[in-house]
C-alpha positions in Angstrom: 4.0 3.4 12.1 5.2 -0.1 12.5 8.4 0.4 10.3 9.2 3.8 12.6 8.8 1.7 15.7 10.7 -1.6 14.5 13.4 -0.2 12.0 15.0 -4.0 11.9 12.0 -5.5 11.1 11.7 -7.3 7.9 8.9 -5.8 5.4 6.9 -9.3 5.7 6.9 -8.6 9.3 5.4 -5.2 9.1 2.2 -6.4 7.1 2.2 -9.9 8.4 1.5 -10.9 4.5 2.0 -14.3 2.6 5.3 -15.0 1.5 6.7 -13.7 -1.6 3.4 -11.2 -1.7 6.0 -8.3 -1.0 8.3 -9.0 -3.8 5.1 -9.5 -6.0 4.0 -6.3 -5.4 7.3 -4.7 -5.5 8.0 -5.3 -9.0 4.7 -4.3 -10.2 4.0 -1.0 -7.5 3.3 0.9 -10.8 0.6 -1.1 -12.4 -0.8 -1.9 -8.7 -0.8 1.4 -7.3 -2.8 3.0 -10.5 -5.4 -0.3 -10.2 -5.9 0.8 -6.5 -6.4 4.3 -7.6 -9.2 3.6 -10.2 -10.7 1.4 -7.6 -10.3 4.1 -4.5 -13.9 5.3 -4.0 -15.5 1.9 -5.1 -17.8 0.8 -2.2 -17.8 -2.9 -3.8 -16.9 -5.5 -1.5 -15.0 -7.7 -4.5 -12.5 -5.0 -4.3 -11.8 -4.6 -0.7 -11.5 -8.2 -0.9 -9.0 -8.3 -3.6 -6.7 -6.1 -2.4 -7.2 -6.8 1.3 -9.2 -10.1 2.6 -8.8 -12.9 0.2 -6.0 -14.9 1.8 -6.1 -17.9 -0.9 -6.5 -15.2 -3.8 -5.6 -16.6 -7.1 -6.4 -13.4 -8.9 -2.9 -13.3 -11.6 -2.9 -9.4 -11.3 -3.3 -8.5 -7.5 -1.2 -10.8 -5.1 -3.3 -12.1 -2.1 -3.4 -9.1 0.7 -1.3 -6.7 -1.8 -3.7 -3.6 0.1 -1.1 -4.0 2.7 2.1 -3.8 1.2 0.4 -0.9 -0.8 0.1 0.6 2.8 3.5 0.7 3.4 4.9 1.9 0.3 1.7 4.8 0.6 3.0 5.8 4.0 6.9 5.6 2.7 6.1 8.0 0.6 3.9 10.4 2.7 6.8 10.5 5.1 8.9 12.1 2.6 7.1 15.2 3.8 5.0 14.2 7.0 5.9 12.7 10.7 4.6 10.0 11.5 3.4 12.1 14.4 1.3 14.2 11.7 -0.4 11.3 9.7 -1.3 9.7 12.7 -3.6 13.0 13.7 -5.3 13.7 10.2 -8.8 13.2 9.6 -10.3 11.0 6.9 -10.8 14.1 5.2 -7.6 15.2 5.6 -5.7 11.8 4.7 -7.7 10.9 1.7 -6.5 13.5 -1.2 -2.9 12.4 0.4 -3.2 9.0 -0.2 -4.2 9.4 -3.2 -1.9 11.7 -4.3 0.9 8.8 -2.9 -0.3 6.7 -4.8 -0.3 8.6 -7.6 3.3 9.2 -7.1 3.9 5.6 -6.7 2.6 4.7 -9.7 5.2 6.7 -11.7 8.6 5.7 -9.9 10.9 3.6 -11.3 10.3 -0.1 -9.6 13.6 0.2 -8.8 13.0 2.4 -5.7 11.7 1.1 -2.5 
């Protein structure tokens, strides 16, 4: 939504993340999407923290706050077939499988795509 409303904003501005994180996620998007998909139904606090809350993460695989950039990539993938307005009205039960499908697609995309 932020990207639709602010088309000239940089990726870093859109997700308000640490400098360099967008590039780190983009270079590992396939692996990170697959990892996030494996954790998708987890209720463990550590899984949420590693992708969203730990701004000082030293994890060697998951960049700090990488979940926010994955969210941008998910919305971009879903926007290929659905409008932002449509997505905004989805219920949780509607959106969960669509997010999983988008993550699966991202996990299979070449890293050169944006």
